C-alpha positions as CSV (number, residue, x, y, z in Angstrom):
1,M,17.3,-24.2,-2.3
2,F,17.5,-20.7,-3.6
3,D,16.5,-17.5,-1.9
4,R,13.8,-15.5,-3.5
5,L,14.2,-11.8,-4.4
6,E,11.4,-9.3,-4.8
7,I,12.1,-5.6,-5.6
8,K,9.5,-2.9,-4.8
9,V,9.6,0.8,-5.3
10,L,7.9,2.8,-2.5
11,P,6.3,6.1,-3.4
12,P,7.9,9.3,-2.1
13,G,7.1,10.3,1.4
14,P,7.5,13.4,3.5
15,R,11.2,12.7,4.0
16,F,12.4,10.6,1.1
17,R,12.0,10.4,-2.7
18,A,10.8,7.2,-4.2
19,Q,13.0,4.4,-2.9
20,V,13.8,0.8,-3.6
21,R,13.2,-1.9,-1.1
22,F,14.3,-5.5,-1.3
23,W,12.3,-8.5,0.0
24,V,14.2,-11.7,0.3
25,N,12.1,-14.7,1.3
26,S,9.2,-12.3,2.1
27,E,11.4,-10.3,4.6
28,D,12.2,-6.6,4.1
29,V,16.0,-6.6,4.0
30,V,16.3,-2.9,4.4
31,E,14.1,-2.7,7.5
32,A,15.9,-5.7,9.0
33,A,19.3,-4.2,8.4
34,V,18.8,-0.5,9.2
35,G,15.6,-0.3,11.2
36,D,12.1,1.2,10.7
37,G,13.2,4.8,10.0
38,G,15.8,3.9,7.4
39,R,15.5,4.0,3.7
40,G,16.6,2.0,0.7
41,P,18.4,3.5,-2.3
42,Y,16.6,6.1,-4.3
43,A,14.8,4.6,-7.3
44,A,16.4,7.1,-9.6
45,D,19.9,5.7,-8.6
46,A,19.0,2.0,-8.4
47,L,16.8,1.9,-11.6
48,P,18.3,4.6,-13.9
49,A,16.6,5.1,-17.2
50,D,19.8,6.0,-19.1
51,R,22.1,3.1,-18.1
52,P,21.9,-0.5,-16.7
53,S,20.8,-0.8,-13.1
54,P,23.6,-1.3,-10.5
55,L,21.3,-4.1,-9.2
56,R,22.3,-6.3,-12.2
57,A,24.7,-9.1,-11.3
58,T,27.8,-9.7,-13.4
59,G,30.9,-11.9,-13.1
60,E,32.6,-9.0,-11.5
61,A,32.0,-8.6,-7.8
62,R,30.9,-5.2,-6.7
63,R,29.5,-3.5,-3.6
64,L,25.7,-2.7,-3.7
65,E,24.2,-0.3,-1.1
66,L,20.8,-1.6,0.0
67,G,19.9,1.0,2.5
68,E,20.9,3.4,5.3
69,P,19.6,4.1,8.8
70,E,17.6,7.2,9.7
71,C,20.8,9.0,10.8
72,T,22.3,8.5,7.3
73,G,24.9,6.1,6.0
74,G,27.6,8.8,6.5
75,C,27.0,8.6,10.2
76,C,26.4,5.0,11.1
77,G,27.2,3.1,7.9
78,F,25.3,1.5,5.1
79,A,23.6,-1.8,4.7
80,A,25.6,-3.2,1.7
81,V,26.4,-6.5,0.1
82,V,28.8,-7.7,-2.5
83,V,26.8,-9.0,-5.5
84,Q,28.3,-11.3,-8.1
85,R,27.1,-13.8,-10.7
86,F,28.6,-17.4,-10.7
87,G,27.0,-19.0,-13.8
88,E,23.4,-19.6,-12.9
89,I,23.7,-18.3,-9.4
90,V,23.7,-14.7,-8.1
91,Q,25.4,-14.4,-4.7
92,W,25.0,-11.7,-2.1
93,S,27.9,-11.9,0.4
94,D,30.3,-9.9,2.6
95,W,27.5,-7.9,4.2
96,E,28.1,-4.6,5.8
97,V,25.5,-3.4,8.3
98,P,25.3,-0.1,10.1
99,W,27.4,0.0,13.3
100,E,24.3,0.1,15.5
101,V,23.8,-3.6,15.0
102,G,21.9,-3.8,18.3
103,R,18.8,-2.3,16.7
104,S,19.1,-4.5,13.6
105,A,16.7,-7.4,13.3
106,M,19.3,-9.0,11.0
107,P,21.5,-11.8,12.4
108,Y,25.2,-10.8,12.5
109,P,27.0,-11.6,10.4
110,P,24.1,-11.8,7.9
111,P,23.9,-15.0,5.9
112,E,25.2,-15.3,2.4
113,L,22.2,-15.4,0.0
114,H,22.0,-17.3,-3.3
115,F,19.5,-16.6,-6.0
116,D,18.6,-18.4,-9.2
117,A,20.2,-16.1,-11.8
118,S,17.2,-16.2,-14.2
119,Q,14.7,-15.3,-11.4
120,Y,17.0,-12.6,-10.2
121,D,17.5,-11.1,-13.7
122,A,13.7,-11.3,-14.3
123,E,13.0,-9.4,-11.1
124,V,15.5,-6.7,-11.9
125,A,14.1,-6.4,-15.4
126,R,10.6,-6.2,-14.1
127,A,11.6,-3.3,-11.7
128,E,13.4,-1.5,-14.5
129,A,10.5,-1.8,-16.9
130,D,8.0,-0.2,-14.5
131,P,9.1,3.4,-14.1
132,W,5.9,4.7,-12.5
133,W,7.9,6.5,-9.8
134,Q,9.7,8.8,-12.3
135,V,6.8,11.2,-12.3
136,Y,7.7,12.0,-8.7
137,S,11.5,12.5,-9.3
C-alpha cells in the first residue's frame, strides 16, 4: 500500500509569503512536524518557474526541507526528509524534526513514506503547472 501525497499552496498571510504544504494520507505533514504556527517552504522556492522543482524525486538522494517552526529553522531546526526515487517508488526517509519534538504531533522517529512514483510525479507537475500564487510574490 502506497502513501498518498497532495501538495497545496497557501495564499500569503500577514507573516508569510505564499507557502507550500504537504498532505500525506490527508494529514498536514508540516503542521504535524512543526506545529500550528510554523510554515512550509515558500512557493517561489519549492515551485520555481525557471528550473525544476526541488520536490521532484530522482535516483540521487537529497534533503528536502518541508517546513520550520514559528521560531524559525535556524533556531529549533527544520522538518526535513531525504527524498529519493527507486524505480516506481518515491521514498521519504531519514526525517529530521525540530528539536522541540514534544510539541510535534508526529511520531518520533517519523515513519518512512513510500509513494507510487507516477502519482508523486503527477502531483508535483500539477502544483508546478498552477502558479496562481506568483502574483503575490
